[in-house]
C-alpha distance (Angstrom), angle and dihedral (degrees) to the residues before:
residue distance angle dihedral
M1 . . .
D2 3.73 . .
A3 3.80 121.0 .
P4 3.77 112.6 -101.5
A5 3.83 114.4 -93.1
W6 3.77 91.5 -131.3
T7 3.74 123.0 57.3
L8 3.73 120.7 -160.8
E9 3.82 90.2 -110.4
A10 3.85 92.4 48.8
Y11 3.79 90.2 47.8
R12 3.82 91.3 48.6
E13 3.84 90.5 49.8
H14 3.80 91.1 48.1
I15 3.84 92.8 49.3
T16 3.80 90.6 44.7
G17 3.86 89.8 51.7
V18 3.80 92.4 47.7
L19 3.80 92.4 48.2
S20 3.79 90.3 47.2
D21 3.80 89.5 52.2
V22 3.80 90.6 48.3
R23 3.83 90.7 48.3
D24 3.83 90.8 48.6
F25 3.79 90.5 48.8
M26 3.78 91.8 48.9
Q27 3.79 91.6 47.0
R28 3.82 90.6 51.5
L29 3.80 89.2 49.1
V30 3.80 91.6 50.0
D31 3.85 90.3 46.4
E32 3.80 90.9 51.6
H33 3.80 91.6 50.1
E34 3.74 90.7 46.6
K35 3.81 90.3 53.3
Q36 3.80 90.2 50.5
Y37 3.81 91.4 49.1
D38 3.82 89.9 48.3
A39 3.80 91.0 51.0
R40 3.80 91.7 49.1
F41 3.79 90.7 47.4
R42 3.81 91.3 50.6
A43 3.82 91.0 48.0
A44 3.81 90.3 50.2
E45 3.78 90.9 46.8
I46 3.83 90.6 51.7
A47 3.81 90.2 47.9
V48 3.81 91.5 51.3
T49 3.82 91.4 47.3
A50 3.79 90.6 49.7
A51 3.81 91.2 47.9
F52 3.80 91.0 51.2
A53 3.83 90.7 47.7
A54 3.82 90.7 50.3
Q55 3.79 90.1 47.3
K56 3.76 92.0 50.7
E57 3.80 91.6 49.1
S58 3.81 90.2 48.4
V59 3.80 90.8 52.4
T60 3.78 91.5 47.0
N61 3.82 91.7 50.7
A62 3.80 92.1 46.7
F63 3.82 90.9 49.6
A64 3.80 91.8 48.0
A65 3.82 90.7 49.2
S66 3.80 91.4 50.3
E67 3.83 90.3 47.4
K68 3.82 89.9 52.4
A69 3.79 90.9 47.9
I70 3.80 90.9 50.7
V71 3.84 92.7 47.0
K72 3.80 91.7 48.8
S73 3.81 90.8 47.4
E74 3.83 91.1 50.9
E75 3.84 91.9 47.2
A76 3.77 91.2 50.9
Q77 3.78 91.1 49.2
R78 3.84 90.6 49.5
A79 3.78 90.4 50.1
Y80 3.79 90.0 49.6
N81 3.81 91.5 52.9
E82 3.84 92.6 49.7
R83 3.77 92.6 53.2
S84 3.81 95.9 44.1
N85 3.81 91.1 114.2
E86 3.82 94.2 59.0
F87 3.74 123.6 101.3
R88 3.77 121.7 -67.7
G89 3.80 91.6 -113.9
Q90 3.76 91.8 56.8
L91 3.81 90.1 47.9
D92 3.79 90.7 51.3
D93 3.82 91.4 50.3
Q94 3.77 90.6 46.7
A95 3.82 92.8 47.5
K96 3.82 88.5 56.0
M97 3.79 90.4 56.6
L98 3.81 96.5 49.8
M99 3.76 122.4 90.6
P100 3.81 109.4 -120.7
R101 3.75 115.8 -122.2
S102 3.79 91.8 -122.3
E103 3.85 89.9 58.9
A104 3.78 90.9 48.4
T105 3.82 90.5 48.7
A106 3.82 90.8 47.2
L107 3.81 90.0 49.2
I108 3.79 92.1 49.8
R109 3.83 91.1 45.2
S110 3.80 88.6 50.7
L111 3.80 91.4 50.5
E112 3.81 90.0 48.2
D113 3.82 90.5 50.9
K114 3.82 91.0 50.1
L115 3.79 90.6 47.5
Y116 3.80 90.5 50.3
A117 3.85 92.0 48.6
T118 3.80 90.1 49.0
T119 3.81 91.4 50.0
Q120 3.81 90.7 49.7
A121 3.80 91.7 50.4
S122 3.81 89.9 48.5
D123 3.82 90.4 51.6
R124 3.78 91.2 50.4
E125 3.83 91.0 49.5
R126 3.80 90.6 50.2
A127 3.83 91.8 48.9
N128 3.82 90.1 49.8
L129 3.79 91.2 49.9
I130 3.81 91.0 48.7
D131 3.83 90.6 49.9
R132 3.81 90.6 50.4
L133 3.79 92.0 48.7
S134 3.81 90.0 49.5
S135 3.82 92.3 52.4
L136 3.85 90.1 48.4
E137 3.77 90.5 52.1
K138 3.83 91.2 48.8
G139 3.80 90.4 49.4
S140 3.79 91.2 52.0
A141 3.81 91.6 48.7
N142 3.83 90.7 49.0
L143 3.77 91.1 50.8
Q144 3.79 92.4 49.7
G145 3.79 90.3 49.1
R146 3.75 91.6 51.3
M147 3.81 91.6 49.3
W148 3.80 90.5 52.7
A149 3.80 91.1 47.5
I150 3.81 92.7 50.7
T151 3.82 90.7 48.5
A152 3.80 91.3 48.5
L153 3.84 90.6 48.6
A154 3.79 90.4 49.7
W155 3.80 91.6 51.6
V156 3.83 90.5 47.7
I157 3.79 91.1 51.6
A158 3.78 91.6 47.1
L159 3.77 90.4 49.6
A160 3.80 91.7 48.7
V161 3.79 91.4 49.6
S162 3.76 90.4 46.9
I163 3.81 91.7 51.2
A164 3.79 91.8 45.1
L165 3.82 91.0 51.8
R166 3.76 90.2 48.3
F167 3.83 90.4 56.0
V168 3.84 93.3 43.8
H169 3.80 93.0 59.3
């Protein structure tokens, strides 16, 4: 009879090499997925930052517009008080040109309502992005756990085969 082509040591080296290749492949796969998740996270982070910047600019513009409206309203009232001694006809004409306080208040209230709605929408967007990021992180953790489990199973199988071969000889 010829000696077997595979010795126990050669078989062990072969299995160890195959398992090492599998582990390296799995590690590369996990690294690639991690890079993808990092890129997605960075993109989401940039989007959230841009959304916050746009929200801040919107609030600033709304505040500036309300300040201008208030200043114009105060100037109109001051002009009205200075010309209070003019004829009634002039006062009537001037009163038609002034913006009533109720309209200014309604306009400001409308702007405040729009600002509140925009803030709520921004908060919902942020919560959605956080939920998506959380699910991506969980997916990555699950994939890493599976890779470790597969590697451990491969080592257990290799060990069992090695022990079986040791008892066969």
